[in-house]
C-alpha positions in Angstrom: -75.3 16.5 -244.9 -75.9 18.6 -241.6 -78.7 20.5 -243.2 -80.4 17.3 -244.3 -80.1 15.8 -240.8 -81.7 19.0 -239.3 -84.6 18.9 -241.7 -85.2 15.2 -240.9 -85.2 16.0 -237.1 -87.7 18.8 -237.4 -90.0 16.6 -239.6 -89.8 13.8 -237.0 -90.8 16.2 -234.2 -93.7 17.6 -236.1 -95.0 14.2 -237.0 -94.7 13.1 -233.4 -96.6 16.2 -232.2 -99.3 15.7 -234.9 -99.6 12.0 -234.0 -99.9 12.9 -230.3 -102.6 15.6 -230.9 -104.5 13.3 -233.2 -104.2 10.5 -230.7 -106.4 12.3 -228.0 -110.0 11.3 -228.1 -112.6 14.0 -228.6 -113.1 16.0 -225.5 -109.5 15.5 -224.2 -106.3 17.4 -224.7 -102.8 17.7 -223.3 -99.5 15.9 -224.0 -101.0 12.7 -222.5 -104.6 13.5 -223.3 -105.1 13.8 -219.5 -107.1 17.0 -219.4 -110.8 17.0 -220.1 -112.3 19.7 -222.3 -114.8 21.9 -220.4 -115.7 24.2 -223.3 -119.3 24.7 -224.5 -118.0 23.9 -227.9 -115.1 21.7 -228.9 -111.8 22.9 -227.6 -108.5 23.1 -229.5 -105.8 20.5 -229.2 -104.3 22.9 -226.6 -107.6 23.0 -224.7 -108.5 26.6 -225.7 -112.2 27.3 -225.8 -113.5 29.3 -228.8 -116.4 30.7 -226.8 -117.4 30.0 -223.2 -116.9 27.3 -220.6 -119.4 24.8 -219.7 -121.7 25.7 -216.8 -120.0 25.2 -213.6 -116.5 25.6 -215.0 -114.3 28.6 -215.3 -110.8 30.0 -215.8 -107.8 29.1 -217.9 -108.9 26.4 -220.3 -112.1 26.1 -218.2 -110.3 23.8 -215.7 -111.6 25.5 -212.5 -114.8 24.4 -211.0 -117.3 27.1 -210.0 -119.2 27.0 -206.8 -122.9 27.7 -207.4 -124.5 30.4 -205.4 -127.5 32.7 -204.9 -126.9 36.4 -204.4 -129.1 39.2 -203.1 -128.8 42.6 -201.4 -128.5 42.2 -197.7 -131.5 44.4 -196.7 -133.8 44.9 -199.6 -133.1 41.2 -200.8 -133.0 42.1 -204.5 -132.0 39.1 -206.5 -128.5 39.6 -208.1 -127.8 36.0 -209.1 -128.6 36.3 -212.8 -126.6 39.5 -213.4 -123.5 38.3 -211.6 -123.5 34.8 -213.3 -124.1 35.8 -216.9 -120.4 36.2 -217.7 -121.3 39.5 -219.5 -119.1 42.4 -218.4 -121.5 44.8 -220.0 -124.3 44.0 -217.5 -123.5 45.4 -214.0 -125.4 45.9 -210.8 -126.0 49.4 -209.5 -126.8 49.5 -205.8 -126.4 52.0 -202.9 -124.3 51.4 -199.9 -125.8 48.0 -199.1 -123.9 44.7 -198.5 -124.4 41.7 -200.8 -125.2 38.3 -199.3 -124.0 35.2 -201.1 -125.4 31.8 -200.2 -123.2 28.9 -201.5 -125.1 25.8 -202.6 -122.3 23.6 -201.4 -119.9 24.2 -198.5 -116.3 25.1 -199.4 -113.0 25.4 -197.7 -110.9 28.4 -198.6 -112.6 29.3 -201.8 -111.2 32.2 -203.9 -113.2 34.9 -205.6 -112.9 36.7 -208.9 -114.9 39.7 -209.8 -115.2 42.3 -212.5 -115.8 45.9 -211.4 -116.1 49.2 -213.2 -114.3 50.8 -210.2 -111.2 48.9 -209.5 -109.6 51.9 -207.7 -112.3 51.5 -205.0 -111.3 47.9 -204.3 -109.6 49.2 -201.2 -113.0 49.7 -199.6 -113.9 46.0 -200.1 -114.7 44.2 -196.9 -115.4 40.4 -197.0 -116.9 38.3 -194.2 -117.5 34.5 -194.0 -120.1 32.5 -192.2 -120.4 28.8 -191.5 -123.4 26.4 -191.7 -124.7 27.9 -188.4 -124.4 31.5 -189.8 -121.5 32.2 -187.3 -118.7 34.4 -188.5 -115.5 32.6 -189.5 -112.3 34.5 -188.8 -109.7 34.7 -191.6 -106.2 33.8 -190.6 -104.7 36.2 -193.2 -105.7 39.5 -194.7 -107.1 38.9 -198.2 -104.7 39.1 -201.1 -105.9 41.2 -204.1 -104.4 40.4 -207.5 -105.6 42.9 -210.0 -105.5 42.6 -213.8 -107.2 45.7 -215.1 -110.8 45.6 -214.0 -110.6 42.0 -212.9 -109.4 41.2 -209.3 -108.7 37.8 -207.7 -109.3 37.7 -204.0 -107.6 34.9 -202.0 -108.6 34.3 -198.3 -107.4 31.7 -195.8 -109.5 30.5 -192.9 -108.6 27.9 -190.2 -110.5 24.6 -190.0 -113.9 26.1 -190.9 -116.2 25.4 -193.8 -117.7 28.4 -195.6 -121.4 28.5 -196.4 -122.1 32.3 -196.7 -120.1 35.2 -197.9 -120.9 38.9 -197.2 -119.4 41.6 -199.5 -119.6 45.3 -198.6 -117.9 48.6 -199.6 -118.1 51.1 -202.4 -116.3 48.6 -204.7 -119.3 46.3 -205.0 -121.8 49.0 -206.0 -120.8 48.6 -209.7 -119.6 45.0 -210.1 -120.6 43.1 -213.3 -119.6 39.5 -212.7 -118.7 37.4 -209.7 -117.1 33.9 -209.6 -116.4 31.7 -206.6 -114.0 28.9 -207.3 -113.0 25.8 -205.4 -110.0 24.7 -207.5 -109.2 22.4 -210.4 -109.7 18.7 -210.6 -106.3 17.0 -210.5 -107.7 13.4 -210.3 -108.7 13.1 -214.0 -106.7 10.5 -215.8 -104.9 9.5 -212.7 -104.2 5.9 -211.7 -107.2 4.1 -210.1 -106.8 0.6 -208.6 -109.2 -1.8 -206.9 -108.7 -4.8 -204.5 -110.5 -7.1 -202.2 -107.8 -7.0 -199.7 -106.9 -4.2 -197.3 -104.5 -1.7 -198.6 -102.0 -0.4 -196.0 -99.5 1.3 -198.3 -99.4 2.4 -201.9 -99.6 -0.6 -204.2 -99.4 0.0 -208.0 -99.5 -3.8 -208.8 -103.2 -4.0 -208.3 -105.8 -4.2 -211.1 -106.6 -0.8 -212.7 -109.9 0.7 -213.6 -109.2 3.8 -215.7 -112.9 4.5 -216.2 -113.0 5.8 -212.6 -111.1 8.9 -213.6 -112.3 9.6 -217.2 -114.7 12.5 -216.3 -117.8 10.4 -216.7 -119.9 10.2 -213.5 -121.9 7.1 -214.3 -120.8 3.4 -214.4 -120.9 1.0 -217.2 -123.2 -1.8 -216.1 -121.1 -4.3 -217.9 -118.1 -3.5 -215.7 -119.4 -5.2 -212.6 -116.6 -7.7 -212.8 -114.2 -4.8 -211.9 -116.0 -4.2 -208.6 -113.8 -4.3 -205.5 -113.8 -3.6 -201.8 -110.9 -1.2 -201.6 -110.2 1.5 -204.1 -106.8 3.2 -204.5 -106.1 6.4 -206.4 -102.4 7.2 -207.0 -101.5 10.7 -208.4 -98.8 11.3 -211.0 -97.8 14.4 -208.9 -98.4 15.2 -205.3 -100.8 18.0 -204.3 -102.4 19.7 -201.3 -106.0 18.4 -201.7 -108.8 19.6 -199.5 -111.9 18.5 -201.4 -112.8 15.1 -202.8 -115.8 13.6 -204.6 -116.6 9.9 -205.0 -119.4 8.5 -207.4 -120.3 4.8 -207.2 -123.0 2.4 -208.4 -126.1 1.8 -206.4 -125.1 -0.2 -203.3 -127.7 -1.3 -200.7 -127.1 -1.0 -197.0 -124.4 1.6 -197.1 -123.7 2.9 -193.6 -120.4 4.6 -193.5 -117.1 4.9 -195.3 -113.4 5.0 -194.5 -111.0 7.4 -196.2 -107.1 7.2 -196.0 -104.4 9.4 -197.3 -100.8 8.6 -198.2 -97.8 10.9 -198.4 -94.9 10.8 -200.8 -93.3 8.0 -198.9 -96.3 5.8 -199.5 -97.3 5.7 -195.9 -100.7 6.4 -194.4 -100.8 9.9 -192.7 -104.5 10.3 -192.2 -107.6 8.0 -191.7 -111.1 9.4 -191.7 -114.4 7.5 -190.9 -117.8 9.0 -191.4 -121.5 7.9 -191.4 -122.5 10.8 -193.6 -123.4 9.6 -197.1 -124.9 12.3 -199.3 -126.8 9.9 -201.5 -127.0 6.3 -202.4 -124.3 6.6 -205.1 -122.1 9.6 -204.2 -120.2 11.2 -201.5 -118.4 14.5 -201.2 -115.6 15.0 -198.7 -113.9 18.2 -197.6 -110.8 17.9 -195.5 -108.6 20.4 -193.8 -104.9 19.7 -194.3 -101.7 21.4 -195.4 -100.0 18.0 -196.1 -99.1 17.0 -199.6 -101.0 13.9 -200.7 -99.6 11.3 -203.1 -102.4 8.7 -202.9 -105.7 8.0 -201.1 -108.1 5.1 -200.6 -111.9 4.8 -200.2 -114.1 2.0 -198.9 -117.7 1.4 -197.9 -119.2 -0.6 -195.0 -122.6 -2.2 -194.4 -125.0 -0.6 -191.9 -126.4 -4.0 -191.0 -123.5 -6.3 -190.9 -120.7 -3.7 -190.4 -118.7 -5.4 -193.1 -117.0 -4.0 -196.1 -119.1 -3.8 -199.2 -118.1 -4.6 -202.8 -118.9 -1.7 -205.2 -117.8 -0.2 -208.5 -116.2 3.3 -208.4 -117.6 5.3 -211.3 -115.7 8.6 -210.9 -113.3 10.3 -208.5 -112.4 14.0 -208.2 -109.8 15.8 -206.2 -109.6 19.6 -206.2 -106.5 21.6 -205.5 -105.2 25.1 -205.6 -101.8 25.9 -207.2 -99.2 26.9 -204.7 -97.7 30.4 -205.0 -95.3 30.7 -207.9 -97.2 28.0 -210.0 -100.1 28.2 -212.3 -102.0 26.4 -215.1 -103.6 23.1 -215.6 -102.6 20.9 -212.7 -100.2 23.7 -211.7 -97.5 22.5 -214.1 -96.3 26.0 -215.0 -94.3 28.5 -213.1 -94.9 32.3 -212.8 -92.8 34.4 -215.1 -89.8 36.4 -214.0 -91.8 39.6 -213.6 -93.9 38.1 -210.9 -92.1 34.9 -209.9 -93.8 34.6 -206.5 -97.4 35.4 -207.3 -99.3 35.3 -210.6 -102.9 34.5 -211.5 -103.4 30.7 -210.7 -105.4 30.0 -213.8 -103.5 31.9 -216.6 -100.2 33.0 -215.0 -100.7 36.7 -215.7 -99.0 39.1 -213.5 -100.7 41.6 -211.2 -100.7 45.0 -212.9 -102.3 46.8 -210.0 -100.9 47.1 -206.5 -102.8 48.5 -203.6 -100.3 50.3 -201.4 -97.4 49.6 -203.7 -96.1 51.5 -206.6 -94.3 48.7 -208.6 -96.7 46.2 -210.2 -96.5 43.3 -210.6 -94.1 42.7 -207.8 -95.7 45.1 -205.4 -92.7 45.5 -203.1 -92.2 49.2 -203.0 -94.6 50.8 -200.6 -96.3 54.1 -201.5 -94.4 57.2 -200.6 -95.7 59.2 -197.6 -98.8 61.1 -198.7 -99.8 58.7 -201.5 -102.0 55.6 -201.5 -104.3 53.4 -203.5 -103.9 51.4 -206.7 -100.3 51.8 -207.7 -100.0 54.7 -205.3 -101.8 57.0 -207.8 -103.9 58.8 -205.1 -102.9 61.6 -202.8 -103.9 61.5 -199.1 -106.6 63.9 -198.1 -105.6 67.2 -196.5 -108.1 66.2 -193.8 -105.5 63.7 -192.6 -103.0 64.8 -190.0 -99.8 65.8 -191.8 -101.5 64.6 -195.0 -100.6 61.0 -194.1 -102.9 58.1 -194.6 -103.1 54.3 -194.9 -101.3 53.5 -198.2 -104.0 50.9 -199.1 -107.3 52.4 -198.0 -106.4 56.1 -198.0 -108.0 56.4 -194.5 -106.4 58.8 -192.1 -104.9 56.1 -189.9 -102.8 58.6 -187.9 -105.7 61.0 -187.3 -107.4 64.1 -188.7 -106.6 67.7 -188.9 -109.6 70.0 -188.6 -112.0 67.0 -188.5 -113.3 65.0 -185.5 -114.0 61.5 -186.8 -110.8 59.6 -187.6 -110.0 57.6 -189.7 -112.6 58.9 -192.3 -112.2 62.5 -191.3 -115.4 63.8 -192.9 -117.0 65.7 -189.9 -115.6 69.2 -189.4 -114.7 70.4 -185.9 -117.4 72.0 -183.8 -117.0 75.7 -183.2 -114.3 76.4 -180.7 -112.2 73.3 -181.6 -109.4 72.7 -184.0 -106.2 70.9 -184.9 -105.6 67.1 -184.4 -108.9 65.3 -184.2 -110.5 68.6 -183.0 -108.9 68.1 -179.6 -107.5 71.6 -179.3 -109.8 74.3 -177.9 -109.7 77.8 -179.5 -109.4 79.4 -176.1 -107.1 82.1 -177.4 -109.5 83.3 -180.0 -112.3 85.9 -180.0 -115.6 84.0 -179.6 -113.6 80.8 -179.7 -113.6 81.1 -183.4 -110.5 79.7 -185.2 -109.5 78.0 -188.4 -110.3 74.3 -187.7 -107.0 73.1 -189.3 -104.5 75.8 -188.4 -106.0 76.9 -185.1 -105.4 80.5 -186.2 -107.7 83.1 -184.6 -109.3 84.7 -187.7 -111.2 87.2 -185.6 -108.3 88.1 -183.3 -106.9 86.9 -180.0 -108.1 86.9 -176.4 -105.3 87.0 -173.9 -102.6 87.1 -176.7 -101.2 89.9 -178.7 -100.0 88.5 -182.0 -103.1 87.7 -184.1 -103.8 85.4 -185.8 -101.2 83.1 -184.3 -102.0 84.1 -180.7 -98.9 82.6 -179.2 -97.5 85.6 -177.3 -99.4 86.1 -174.0 -100.4 89.5 -172.8 -98.0 91.4 -170.7 -98.9 91.8 -167.0 -101.6 94.3 -166.6 -103.1 93.7 -170.1 -105.9 91.5 -171.2 -108.7 90.8 -173.7 -108.9 91.4 -177.5 -105.3 91.4 -178.8 -104.3 92.5 -175.2 -105.9 95.9 -175.8 -107.6 96.1 -172.4 -106.0 97.3 -169.2 -106.5 95.4 -166.0 -108.6 97.2 -163.4 -106.7 99.0 -160.6 -109.1 97.1 -158.4 -107.0 94.0 -159.1 -104.0 93.2 -156.9 -100.9 94.7 -158.4 -103.1 95.7 -161.4 -102.7 92.2 -162.8 -105.6 90.1 -164.1 -106.5 87.0 -166.1 -105.4 87.8 -169.6 -108.5 86.3 -171.1 -111.3 87.2 -168.8 -109.9 90.3 -167.2 -110.9 88.9 -163.8 -108.6 89.6 -160.9 -107.2 86.1 -160.6 -104.6 87.1 -158.1 -107.1 88.9 -155.8 -108.5 92.4 -155.2 -107.2 95.5 -153.6 -109.8 97.6 -151.9 -112.4 95.0 -152.7 -113.5 91.8 -151.0 -114.9 89.5 -153.7 -112.2 88.1 -156.0 -112.0 87.7 -158.9 -114.8 90.2 -159.6 -113.7 92.9 -157.2 -117.0 94.8 -157.1 -117.7 94.8 -153.4 -115.6 97.5 -151.6 -113.9 96.6 -148.3 -116.1 96.8 -145.3 -115.5 99.4 -142.6 -112.3 98.7 -140.8 -110.7 96.3 -143.4 -108.1 96.8 -146.1 -105.5 95.1 -148.3 -105.6 92.0 -150.4 -109.2 90.9 -150.7 -109.9 93.0 -147.6 -108.5 90.3 -145.3 -106.6 92.8 -143.1 -108.1 94.8 -140.3 -107.4 98.5 -139.8 -105.3 99.2 -136.7 -107.1 100.2 -133.6 -104.8 103.2 -133.6 -106.8 104.6 -136.5 -109.7 106.9 -135.7 -113.0 104.9 -135.7 -110.8 102.0 -137.1 -110.9 103.6 -140.5 -107.9 103.3 -142.8 -107.0 103.5 -146.5 -108.3 100.4 -148.2 -105.1 100.0 -150.2 -102.3 101.1 -147.8 -103.9 100.5 -144.4 -102.8 104.0 -143.3 -105.1 105.8 -141.0 -106.9 108.1 -143.5 -109.1 109.9 -140.9 -106.3 110.3 -138.4 -105.0 108.5 -135.3 -106.5 107.9 -132.0 -103.9 108.0 -129.2 -101.1 108.7 -131.7 -99.8 112.0 -133.1 -98.3 111.2 -136.5 -101.2 110.5 -139.0 -101.5 108.6 -141.2 -98.9 106.2 -139.8 -100.0 106.4 -136.2 -96.9 105.0 -134.7 -95.8 107.8 -132.3 -97.6 107.9 -128.9 -99.2 111.1 -127.7 -97.0 113.3 -125.5 -97.9 113.4 -121.9 -100.9 115.6 -121.3 -102.5 115.0 -124.7 -105.0 112.5 -126.1 -107.5 111.7 -128.8 -107.5 112.5 -132.5 -103.9 113.0 -133.5 -103.3 113.9 -129.8 -104.8 117.4 -130.3 -106.8 117.2 -127.0 -105.3 118.1 -123.7 -105.9 116.2 -120.5 -107.1 119.5 -118.8 -109.4 117.8 -116.4 -107.0 115.2 -115.2 -104.6 115.2 -112.2 -101.1 116.1 -113.4 -102.6 116.3 -116.9 -102.3 112.5 -117.1 -105.0 110.7 -119.1 -105.6 107.7 -121.4 -104.2 108.7 -124.8 -107.1 107.1 -126.7 -110.1 107.7 -124.5 -109.0 110.8 -122.6 -110.2 109.2 -119.4 -108.4 110.5 -116.3 -107.1 107.3 -114.8 -105.4 109.2 -112.0 -108.5 111.3 -111.1 -110.2 114.5 -112.1 -109.5 118.1 -111.2 -112.7 120.1 -110.8 -114.9 117.1 -111.7 -116.4 114.4 -109.7 -116.9 111.3 -111.9 -113.4 109.9 -112.5 -112.3 108.7 -114.9 -114.7 110.3 -117.3 -114.6 113.8 -115.6 -117.7 115.1 -117.2 -119.7 116.1 -114.1 -118.4 119.4 -112.6 -118.0 119.7 -108.9 -121.1 120.6 -107.0 -121.3 124.0 -105.5 -119.1 124.1 -102.4 -116.6 121.5 -103.6 -113.4 121.6 -105.7 -110.1 119.8 -106.4 -109.3 116.2 -107.2 -112.5 114.4 -107.8 -114.2 117.3 -106.0 -113.1 116.0 -102.6 -112.2 119.4 -101.2 -114.8 121.8 -99.7 -114.8 125.5 -100.5 -113.7 127.8 -97.7 -116.4 129.0 -95.3 -115.0 132.5 -96.1 -116.3 132.2 -99.7 -119.5 133.9 -100.6 -122.2 131.3 -100.8 -119.5 128.7 -100.2 -118.8 129.1 -103.9 -115.2 128.6 -105.1 -113.4 127.8 -108.3 -113.7 124.0 -108.8 -110.1 123.8 -109.8 -108.2 126.3 -107.6 -110.6 126.5 -104.7 -110.5 130.4 -104.9 -113.7 132.2 -103.9 -115.0 133.1 -107.3 -117.9 135.2 -105.9 -115.6 136.9 -103.4 -115.1 136.6 -99.7 -117.5 137.0 -96.9 -117.3 140.5 -95.2 -115.0 140.8 -92.3 -113.1 137.6 -93.3 -109.6 137.1 -94.5 -109.5 134.5 -97.3 -106.4 135.6 -98.8 -104.1 132.9 -97.4 -106.2 130.0 -96.3 -108.9 128.1 -97.9 -111.0 125.9 -95.8 -111.2 122.6 -97.5 -113.0 119.3 -97.0 -111.7 116.7 -94.6 -109.0 115.7 -97.1 -107.2 118.3 -99.2 -105.9 117.5 -102.6 -102.3 117.5 -103.3 -102.7 120.6 -105.4 -104.6 122.4 -102.5 -102.0 121.4 -99.9 -99.3 122.7 -102.2 -101.3 126.0 -102.5 -101.6 126.4 -98.7 -97.9 125.7 -98.3 -97.0 128.4 -100.7 -99.6 130.8 -99.0 -98.0 130.2 -95.6 -94.6 130.8 -97.1 -95.7 134.1 -98.4 -97.5 135.1 -95.1 -94.8 137.5 -94.1 -94.8 139.1 -97.4 -98.6 139.4 -97.4 -98.5 140.9 -93.9 -96.3 143.7 -95.2 -98.6 144.6 -97.9 -101.9 144.0 -96.0 -102.4 147.7 -95.6 -102.1 148.1 -99.3 -104.7 145.4 -99.9 -107.1 146.9 -97.5 -106.8 150.3 -99.2 -107.2 148.6 -102.6 -110.4 146.9 -101.5 -111.8 150.1 -100.1 -110.8 151.9 -103.3 -108.5 154.2 -101.5 -105.3 152.9 -102.9 -104.3 151.9 -106.5 -101.0 150.2 -107.2 -99.0 151.4 -110.1 -99.0 148.7 -112.7 -95.9 146.7 -113.3 -93.8 148.0 -116.2 -94.8 146.4 -119.5 -98.0 144.9 -117.9 -101.4 146.3 -118.6 -103.3 148.1 -116.0 -106.6 146.3 -115.8 -109.1 147.4 -113.3 -110.9 144.4 -112.0 -114.6 144.7 -112.5 -116.8 141.7 -112.2 -119.5 143.3 -114.3 -119.4 146.1 -116.8 -122.8 147.5 -117.4 -122.5 148.8 -120.9 -121.0 147.6 -124.1 -119.3 150.9 -124.6 -117.4 150.4 -121.3 -116.4 146.9 -122.2 -115.3 148.1 -125.6 -113.2 150.8 -124.1 -111.5 148.3 -121.9 -110.7 146.2 -124.9 -109.6 149.1 -127.0 -107.4 150.4 -124.3 -105.7 147.0 -124.1 -105.3 146.2 -127.8 -101.8 147.5 -128.1 -100.5 146.4 -124.8 -98.4 143.3 -124.6 -99.2 140.6 -122.2 -96.8 138.1 -123.6 -93.5 139.5 -122.4 -93.8 138.0 -118.9 -90.9 135.7 -118.7 -90.9 132.2 -117.3 -89.6 133.3 -113.9 -92.6 135.5 -113.6 -95.0 132.9 -114.9 -93.6 129.4 -115.5 -96.7 128.4 -117.5 -96.9 131.4 -119.8 -95.0 129.7 -122.6 -97.5 126.9 -123.1 -100.8 128.6 -122.9 -103.0 131.1 -124.8 -103.8 134.2 -122.9 -107.3 135.6 -123.4 -108.5 138.7 -121.6 -112.2 138.1 -120.7 -114.4 141.0 -119.9 -117.7 140.2 -118.2 -120.6 142.0 -119.7 -124.2 142.1 -118.9 -125.1 143.0 -122.4 -125.9 140.7 -125.3 -122.4 140.8 -126.6 -119.2 139.6 -125.1 -115.9 140.9 -126.2 -112.6 139.2 -125.9 -109.1 139.9 -126.9 -106.6 137.1 -127.7 -103.1 138.0 -127.0 -100.8 135.6 -128.9 -97.8 133.7 -127.8 -94.5 134.9 -129.1 -94.4 134.4 -132.9 -96.6 131.4 -132.8 -100.1 132.5 -133.4 -101.8 135.4 -135.1 -104.1 137.8 -133.1 -107.8 137.1 -133.2 -110.4 139.1 -131.5 -114.0 140.3 -131.8 -114.7 144.0 -132.1 -117.8 145.7 -130.8 -120.9 145.1 -132.9 -119.0 142.8 -135.3 -120.0 139.2 -135.7 -117.5 136.6 -134.4 -116.4 134.3 -137.2 -114.5 131.0 -137.1 -110.8 131.9 -137.2 -108.0 129.5 -137.7 -104.8 130.2 -136.0 -102.8 129.7 -139.2 -99.5 129.9 -137.5 -100.6 128.2 -134.3 -98.7 125.4 -132.7 -101.7 123.2 -133.3 -103.8 124.1 -136.4 -106.8 122.2 -135.2 -107.5 124.8 -132.5 -110.2 127.2 -133.5 -111.7 130.2 -131.9 -115.3 129.2 -132.8 -117.7 132.1 -131.9 -118.7 134.8 -129.5 -122.0 133.7 -128.3 -124.5 136.4 -127.1 -126.0 135.8 -123.8 -123.8 132.9 -122.9 -123.5 131.7 -119.3 -121.7 134.2 -117.1 -121.7 136.4 -120.2 -118.2 135.0 -120.9 -117.0 134.4 -124.4 -117.2 130.8 -125.5 -114.2 129.1 -126.8 -114.9 125.8 -128.7 -112.8 123.1 -130.2 -113.8 120.1 -132.4 -115.3 118.3 -129.5 -117.8 121.1 -129.0 -116.7 121.4 -125.4 -115.2 124.5 -123.8 -113.4 125.0 -120.6 -111.8 127.9 -118.7 -109.1 127.4 -116.1 -107.9 130.3 -113.9 -104.2 130.9 -113.4 -103.2 129.0 -110.4 -101.9 131.3 -107.7 -99.3 128.9 -106.5 -97.6 129.4 -109.8 -97.5 133.2 -109.4 -94.7 135.2 -107.8 -95.5 137.3 -104.9 -96.0 140.5 -106.8 -98.4 138.7 -109.2 -100.4 137.3 -106.3 -100.7 140.8 -104.7 -101.9 142.2 -108.1 -104.4 139.3 -108.4 -105.8 139.7 -104.9 -106.1 143.4 -105.4 -108.0 142.9 -108.6 -105.3 144.6 -110.7 -105.0 141.6 -113.0 -108.1 139.5 -114.0 -106.4 137.1 -116.5 -107.8 133.8 -117.4 -105.8 131.0 -118.9 -107.9 129.1 -121.5 -106.5 125.5 -122.1 -108.1 123.9 -125.0 -108.4 120.1 -125.0 
């Protein structure tokens, strides 16, 4: 019994389905025969087309209306319309990198595009632009959505309150496309409820007379239906939709001026009224509105241009085009997307997306590509030109930047020589010839200023520079440190004045860092070591070269204090210049003391006059003694007639002479006898017996005098006998009229070595190697010199002879001197 009932139920259902299908008129399909067949041939009871859609229709069961267009290349203007509209996926365009311009024959609002390409993986390069009627760019409110099904991609774009007239396509993806469709939606007004009335309609009214022919898909009116004409026409939808495009077709009506259009929401209330004077033709009008509100019903009326009154007309056909909302698809959007892609599927057939750009999980496309991957289903790897091999997961462009390339985000231009790393912003300063690997920055030819090639991260130690730090900084650099890359003396020069090159030596008198210091005026001719500043040529006025910090001892001056102030009063002179600030002794031009006293004068600044008892009024310019002897019958042994003012030295000599007068009176007889040659004093023990002879006629005689004295010691006279003997050199001078002069130097105790010239032997420069001052030289014995004396020279090329001052002698020595038994001269070098 149960089996029988089940069979009967199935039979009833099949019969009902067959009756329903058979009930649709030809050209219609659907459970209520509400969908019009748009196939070129007859469609099945389910609306399937055995071949192609009618011209102007497209998509699932051919229910989507196509927007007609003309296509050409942007620059060369090659016509692409036929190839892109032939619905043949085997015929494709092949163009270079040139945009495609699409001119729509009718304006649209938010159209969507479907294309077939041989290179779907390049769709990430696709760029789409929209222009309005005035060829002004229209800005999209959202980035385009790409829904890929194998080689077919749907592109959905939203714009705000603008109508689209032109579309520009560019990018690698369009170079090999085969078909292009632009769709405005599907007509949801077919087989909907159409009413007419002669009274104003202010809310939805389904009790009015109906005229179903106005939604039967036929665009012309039956002339026999004029009795169904009305002033107000109302279209009520079985379901509510967001509708942005409307078309109205009506019979010929004269005097049409404008129209009024109203829309009603689900509550049956008017939410929008639109008036326009734009009528496309005498019997049709197309209207595009911009609204996101769901529409349940709408009305349409015409007004007269002459009387401004409503006109009675017959509505032949009405169309309302819509897009399915996300998650729905199919004819009149009655189907929902499947569970694999519940939120987004193809609007016309419900197929899921099987290709995601930037996502790895089609069709949902919710899992973003892992770092380093991109493209369709994340199957591509980011270029190693990208910084850290990271890129945009959709386009593959190096959105973070390049490594070794200079043109982000494409990163196709290599770094110029000398640059590397991120966007080529790092200079290869550490590398030889600025040559480095553009990506790693490693110095393939070696380092400059660094030691650990090829990384070049460890800077040269101080004092090193250049290729792998193999060079040594010049010692001309301060502290021997230099720029580790150039080798230039970046901290300054030592001994040189032109940092950082350090090629110009310090000028005279300068030293130190960059020659900025001045040699001390204590240095001879202001010359000093360019590094240390020490006086390299000696001191002037100081005795401790090269430091030159210790003043000359009293009585000395000049280079290293080797000169004596012999010509100065009390041996006091300027330690640097040698000038006798206190006056001269034996010279007249203080303080220079270079002009000897004129004949007849002597003493301090030559202010004393020689005694009248002196032969030719000639006396020693220092002591005042009569150097040519005394006038006959005169006694010049005790007194010396001086100028109006005696020097302090002369006064002291006279005082001593007076003090010795008594002693001299006792020995006067002996002196007279000595002068007359009748008496000869026995020489003092240990003192040489030297017979005074102003002139010795022959060399032999002079030589014998010297020979006789060679082994006799003059230096044993103690200080009580001669207070000055410890500080002078004693030289016996023999006057000779011959061409040679002979001299004997008798040294001080243990200080100097003997030096003398023998007869007929040339005199050579001799250094007193053990002398108290090694700068003293016995320079030469000059033949025929003035007074036929030997010449004693020092570095200044000046010589002087000063006689022993009688005031410093004891009484016995004075007697010997006056008797001519001792003819010693004290030579004080200066």
